[in-house]
C-alpha positions in Angstrom: 97.5 102.8 82.2 94.4 102.7 84.3 91.1 102.3 82.4 87.7 102.8 84.1 84.7 101.2 82.5 80.9 101.5 83.1 78.8 98.4 83.8 78.2 98.1 80.0 81.9 97.9 79.3 82.2 101.4 77.9 85.4 103.3 78.7 84.5 106.2 81.1 88.1 107.5 81.4 91.7 106.4 81.3 95.0 107.8 82.3 98.7 107.0 82.4 99.8 105.9 85.9 103.4 107.1 85.8 103.1 108.9 89.2 101.8 106.7 91.9 101.0 103.3 90.4 104.2 101.4 89.5 103.4 97.9 88.4 99.9 96.4 88.9 97.0 97.2 91.2 96.1 94.3 93.5 93.1 96.0 94.9 90.9 98.8 93.6 88.1 100.5 95.6 85.9 103.5 94.8 84.3 105.8 97.3 82.4 108.8 96.0 84.8 110.4 93.5 87.9 108.8 94.9 89.7 105.7 93.7 91.8 103.8 96.2 94.3 101.2 95.2 97.1 99.1 96.4 100.1 98.4 94.2 101.6 95.3 95.6 104.8 95.5 93.6 105.3 99.2 94.0 104.5 99.1 97.7 102.1 102.0 97.7 98.5 102.7 98.6 97.2 105.6 96.6 94.1 107.7 96.2 93.3 109.4 93.0 90.5 111.5 91.7 88.9 111.3 88.2 91.4 112.6 85.7 94.3 110.6 87.2 95.6 113.2 89.5 97.0 111.4 92.6 96.2 113.1 95.8 98.6 111.2 98.1 100.6 108.0 98.3 101.2 106.0 101.4 104.5 104.2 101.4 107.4 104.6 99.0 106.7 103.2 95.5 109.3 100.7 94.5 110.9 100.5 98.0 109.7 97.4 100.0 110.0 98.2 103.7 111.4 95.8 106.3 109.1 93.7 108.6 106.8 95.8 110.7 107.0 99.0 108.7 104.3 99.9 106.1 104.6 98.7 103.3 106.3 95.6 102.0 103.5 94.2 99.8 100.1 95.8 100.4 97.5 93.4 99.0 94.1 94.8 99.8 92.3 97.7 101.5 89.0 98.5 103.1 87.5 101.9 103.7 85.6 102.4 106.9 82.4 104.6 107.0 84.4 107.3 108.9 87.0 107.3 106.0 89.8 105.4 107.8 91.7 103.0 105.6 92.7 99.5 106.6 95.5 98.1 104.4 96.6 94.5 104.5 100.3 94.1 104.1 100.9 90.4 103.6 103.9 88.2 102.7 106.7 89.8 104.7 104.9 92.2 107.1 101.9 90.0 108.0 100.1 93.1 109.3 97.1 95.3 108.9 97.7 99.0 109.0 95.0 101.5 110.0 95.3 105.1 108.6 93.2 108.2 109.3 91.3 109.7 106.4 94.3 112.1 106.1 96.7 109.3 105.7 98.3 109.3 109.2 99.2 105.9 110.5 97.1 105.1 113.6 98.2 101.6 114.4 99.4 98.3 113.0 98.8 94.8 114.2 99.5 91.2 113.2 102.4 88.8 113.1 103.5 85.7 111.1 101.6 82.5 111.8 103.2 79.7 113.7 101.8 76.7 111.8 103.7 74.3 109.6 105.1 75.4 106.3 102.9 74.7 103.3 
């Protein structure tokens, strides 16, 4: 279940997340009437509108992708002023993926570090 509160702690709305969000959101962003989130365990980045209707999902929930392919474990996202999404895909992929406002993959970059193991 996803619950949205106002700044005073009052529930604004809530909805079941059966379609889209699989386990737990790692990142949640709001832009205008849209809510964007990453589900690091379900390997999806999702946009929803108030009322809980998911508009689209990037990636395949519950199906981690191999290195280099979005997504293995998306951990965060940023929304550019032009509406493009930048999604960090850490742990296995070590990449940032850039998507158009319509959800089309534009490019990906990044690689594992070469430092000593921690």
